[in-house]
N, C-alpha and C positions, 0 to 999 in steps of 0.2 A: 090913682097915684102909683101906688104899688108895681101895677107895670112898667110906667115909667120911670120909677127907682131902678127894675129888676133889668131895664133897658141899656141903663146908663152904666150899671153897675158889670153889663158883658160888655157893652162900646166899650170903656175902661178897659178890665180883664184884656180885651182883645186889643188894644190899642198897646198895652205893656206885652202881650204877645210878639206883636209886629216888632219895637221896639229891642225887646230882646233878642229875637231873630235876628236885625237887622247886624245889633253887636255883635252879635256870635259869628257871622257870615264877615261883618267886618277881620275881626280878629283872625279868624279860621284862614281868608285868604288875602291878608297882608304884606301888600307888596313892597315894603321896607327893604332897603339895601343892604341894610345890614340889621341882624337880628340876633338873642343868646335865646338858647332852647335847654329844655331839658335834660340830662342825662341818665338810663336805666343800667346798673350792672346786677348779674346776678350772683353769690358764691357757690362755691362748688360745693355746699350742699342744697340749695335752694336750684341747682341747675347740674342735676346729675347727669341728665342725658346730651350734656354738651359732649360735640364728638371733635373737638380742638385737643391738640397736644396742649396741655396748660404747661406753664413755669413755675418753680420753684417762687417766684415771685410775685404769682398770680393774686390779686387783691392787696397787693402791698402798698402801689401808688394809686391815689386818687385823683382824679378828677371832677371837679364842679357842675360846670357846665361848658356849653359849648357855641362860641362864638361864630356864625355864618355871615358872611360878608360879601357883597358880590362886586367882583373889582374889572369886568369889561361884561359884554354883549351877553355871553354864558361861559366867563372867567369869576372863579369864586375863589374864596380864603376860607379854609376853617382851623380856627384855633382852640384848641382844647387848655382851659384856665385851671391851672392846678386847686386844690384842694385843701391841700395842707403844705408846708418848710419845707418836707423832703421832696414833694411833687414837681417838676418842671412843666413849665407851656411847651407846649408841642403845636408847631404848625404845618398845615398842609397849602404852598401858596401855589395861588395860577394855578387851577386847575379846572380844565374847559368840562363842564360838564354835559357840552350839547351831547359827548359819547357814552351818557349813563339813562340822561331821561327817553323815555319810552316813546319810541318814534318808528315809523317805516321807512322804505328806500321810495324814493319818490314815483319810480314807475310802477306800484299797486296802488296809488291813490286813489288813481280811476273807476276804482271795483269799490266801492263802498266793504262789502262783505270777508272779501283780504283785509281793508284796512283795520277794520272792527278787530277780528282776528289777531292781525299782527300786533296792533296796539296792548291786546287784552293779555297774547302769552307773550309779548316783551318786560309786560310788568308783572307778570306769574313767576318769574324767572329769573334766579340769583344772578347776578355782575358781582363779583369782586375783582378788585383790580388794586394789585400790589404798589407800592412803592416805596424802591431800597432807600436804606439811610442817605446813600451817596448822589440819590436822586436833589436838581436841582430844587426840586419843591416841597422838601423836606426839611424841615429846619424846629434843632431842639433847642428850646432859650435857655440862657444862665439860671440858675437858682435848683431849689433842691437838694437831696444829698449825693447829685453826681452820675446816679446809675443811669439814670436815662440819657445821658449826655456820653454815659461810654457804652452802655450794651444794648441801646437802641438799635436793631437791625434794620426795621422795615416797620411801614402801614400800611395798610388794607382799610379801602373806601369800599362799601359793597352797599348795592339797593338791593335788598333781600326780595323773596319771590311772593309778597303778599302786596297789603293794598298802597297807592301811592302814598309816597312819603316817610314809609318807614328803612331807616337806613340805618346801616353801622358802620363805627371804626373796631380796629384791632390792632395794637400794637405786641410787635415781637421782639425777641430776645431770642439769641442759639447757647442752647446749652444740649452738653454732650453730641455737639457736631452736628443740631437741628433747627431748626429755627420754631419755639414753642412762644402760645398768646400769656404777657402778662398782663394785660385789660381789653376786655371784651365791653365796648358800648352802644348802646341801642340809644337811637334819637327820632325824632320827627320832624323831616326835610320842611321847611315852612312850604305852607300848601301853594301859597300865591306869588312866591318866588320861583314854586314846579312850574304850576301856571306860565308863567311869561316863557321858561323855559321850554316849556311843551312844546306854543303856538311859535317860539322862534325856530326851531328846529323842526318841525314838523310840517309848518304852514295849515296848523288845521284851529279850525277853534276846542279850546279843553273844553266849553262847557257842553260842546257832544258828546263828550268819550267821558266825563270826569264823575259819573256816578258807575259806568263800569270800571274804569281804574281804581275807583276809591273802597268799591264796595265787592268787587268781587263777581262779577256776573258772569253766568257760565253760558259763551254764546254756542253751547250745544246745537245742533242740528242745522248750523248754519252754511248754505251751499259754499262750494271752494270749487269756484271757475277752472281749473287749470291753465287751461288753453290762456285767461289773462293774465297770466304770471309767468309763462312759457309758450314756447311753440316746439315740438316734439322734429327733429332735423330723421331722424333714426332709430331703429328701436332692436333690442335684442332679446328674446327668451335667453334666458342664464341657470347655470347650475349653481344651488345657491343650496345649502346642506346647512341642519339645525343640528348645530353639537347637544343632542337631548342629553345623553347619558356618559358627559363628561363633567367630571367636579367641576363646581362651583368657583373659579377663581376669586381671591379678594389680595388688594392690596391697597395700599395708600387710602383712600378715603373709605371705602368697603371697608377695611379692617375696622377704622375707629367708628362706625356706624354701626357694627353687627351689634349693640345693645340695644338698638332703636326698629329692630325686625320682631314685630310679634308674632311668631310664626314658629312652628320646627325648623332648625337648620335644612336649609336643604344641601344635600349631598352633591346632586348631580344636578342640572337644570330642568330635567324634566319633573324634578320633585315640586317647582314655584307653581306648576298645574296641577296637583293632585287636591289637595285641599285649596279653604278661601286663607287668603297670605292680607296679614293688615301691620302695617309699617307705625311707629309713631307719626305723628301729625306738626308737621311744622304751623306754628300758630302765633299772632301778635304779643308782643312786639315784632318778632324772628327768633324761636325760638322751638324747638324740637321737645314732645309732650310724648311718652307712653301712655297718660290718662288720657289722651283724647286716640282712641286707635282710627288708623285712615283704613276703610275697607280697601281694597280693588278688586279688577275687573277681570283678571289677567288670563281670561277663559278667551276671550275674543282671542288671544296669542296663540291659543294653544296649540296648533296644527299649520306647519308650514305648508300650502297650499302651491306656491309656483315664485318666479322671482322674473323680474323686468329689469333689464337698463336700458336706458335710453339717453343719447344723443341730445341735448336740447338748449335752444339758445333763448337770449333775455333779451327784454327790449334793450337800446341802443346798447348792445355790447358787441362787439362783434367774435366775442372768444367765444367757443364753443363748451359749454359745460354737462356733468351728468346726472344724473335722475336715476337712484334705484327706488324700486318699488315691489315688494316683498307681500305676497295673498296670502292671507290668515283663513281661517274658519274656527268658531267656536264651537268646543267640545261640549256645551252648555245648549247652545241654541239652534247649534248651525250655522251661523249668518256668519256671511264674509265680510270681510274688511282688508284694510291696504294699509300696507306703513309705508309713508312717501319723505327720503330725504332728496333732496336734489340741488340744484347750483354748486357743484361739486368739481374744485378743479382735483382729481385724481394725483394728478402731479405733484400737486402740495404736502398731499398727507404723509404722516410719517410710517416711518419700516421698525417694524418690531420684531420680536416673539411672542406669542402668545400669551408666553410667562410674565412680561412687562409690558400685558395687555395698555396699563396706566400710561404708559409713555405717548398713548396714541391720540387723536383728534378728537374730541366732543364738543357738543352744543346743544342748547335744548331746544325741543320742536316748537318753529314759528316762523317767522318770516324775518330775513336780516337779525336774528341774534348774536349775539357772543358768543363765544363760550363762557362756561361757569365761571373759569377763573383766568385770569390774563395781568400783565403788566400793563403799567399807564405808555409805556413808550408804544405796546404790541396796538393797545385801542389807538392812541393819534398814527398811527403808521397806516394801520387800519380800520376806518370810523364805523361802526354799527350800518349806521342808514345808506352806507354804500355796499355792505355784503351782498351776495349773491344765493348765500346758502337757504332753504327754506323743508318745511319738515311737516308732516301731520300725519293722523292715522284718522283715516274717512270710513264710513262706510260704502254698499255696495253702491248708492246713489250721489257717491263722493262730497257726502256730509258730514262736518266738522265733527270728531269724538274729541270726548274730551280727554286727553291722554294721562292728564292728573289722576283721575277719576279710576280709568283704567290700571293705573298704576306704573306708568313710563314717563321717564324725562326727556331723554332722545338718547340718541346715536352715540357710539365710540368707533372710531376707524382708524385702523390702519393696515399697511401695508405685509405682509409673509415676509420672513427673514429670508427665507432660502426660493420659497418660490413666487418669482415676480409678477405670475401669474392671477395669485390668488388672493383675496382682499376682503379680511377680515371685518366684522359687522358684528355691535355687542348691542344689547339693548341694556340701557340702565333704568334702574326702579326709581319710580317714585323717592324724590329728593336722591337720588343717585346711594343711595344706602346699600345695594346689590347689584350685581349683574344677572338678568333673567331671561338671557341665552345668548349664545356665541354660534356665527352664522360663518360659513366660511364660503364664499361669493368669487366663483371662475371668470375672470373677465376676460370676452376676446379682444385680441390682439390689435383691432383696430376702433377699439372704444376709447381710445385713449390712459394712458398711467404712466408705469415708469417707467 
């Protein structure tokens, strides 16, 4: 009798557990076209590591919740609803989120390893898109004390570099001739809607990749079959000089993030490779934390051993592109690795002096990734799913290395403003806190350039 009662209790508990799991799952992946989600904010005192330039008005205007509405296949409306009488409702309308969701170019989907790495690296890298006040997508509703109608200069929508669904909104105003944030809001984009977007844009099942996208699964060791990504048409060994003893340059984002470098200040680029380097980690919901030091393995990049430039073709594209391959050796283990960036149209890269390197073109490593910061017009004109850029850090067997763990986000490139044969390539650190090195590459005349 006791055994039967115990069995009934266990069966009841199991049924309750199944019911609770079903309710949780249905709520988490609710596909309702209109959802209201909570917002998270941090005060100056709660978030001292914030690299944004904050307005004197920061924290003065509060929005209590965010309404997200699906208005078309991949088009959405966001409405920030005011929390008090001085705050206005602010709207982003008719935004095509096909350009935000993790996806890969169609020509790599026949290779499951390239697809997996491409999707994960897209989700792991920040995409922040700006909408200027005069954009037809921006509307400030009547109400409030009038400041936001008068002084809002732009809205940024960001999909941050953490798990699927962690997004941000940033509101800017102009002070002393520069744009500064007066409100920074974090929210979770409804995963049921994200699932729909993912499947519609990528043509792939979300459930095949959901755990990897939502839980930061590291695909280190995945083979990268470069011959399935591009075909090499021509190859040149090139001269690439590492500027080891050059003072570390810092401008814009790198100046604002200096406080998040948890290591002695590097005077010259060589200094990054003398001692272990830590940076403030980027943690949920999408903020930097010096209490969570991020280790790096920069020793993989401590010795430059060679450089190769290739002319490559991509499936379905008659246009030739360029690939740059920098070979390295670890000064700790002797292990060779190589850093590859390709699918580049060198003629489109900007020209700048090294002192103004921040005007160069930058992108996170991955496949088809957009740049970290772009306007909505740029994203619409050049959809990420159609982009040709790819970038990897690979071991000697062409297996994927987690470049975030190594300490690298991606490249920054520009042509020299005096010598048309010289291409400058910088390594952006984890979370772009700093420049890790500066390489000057001599490009052959027939390789395609300016």
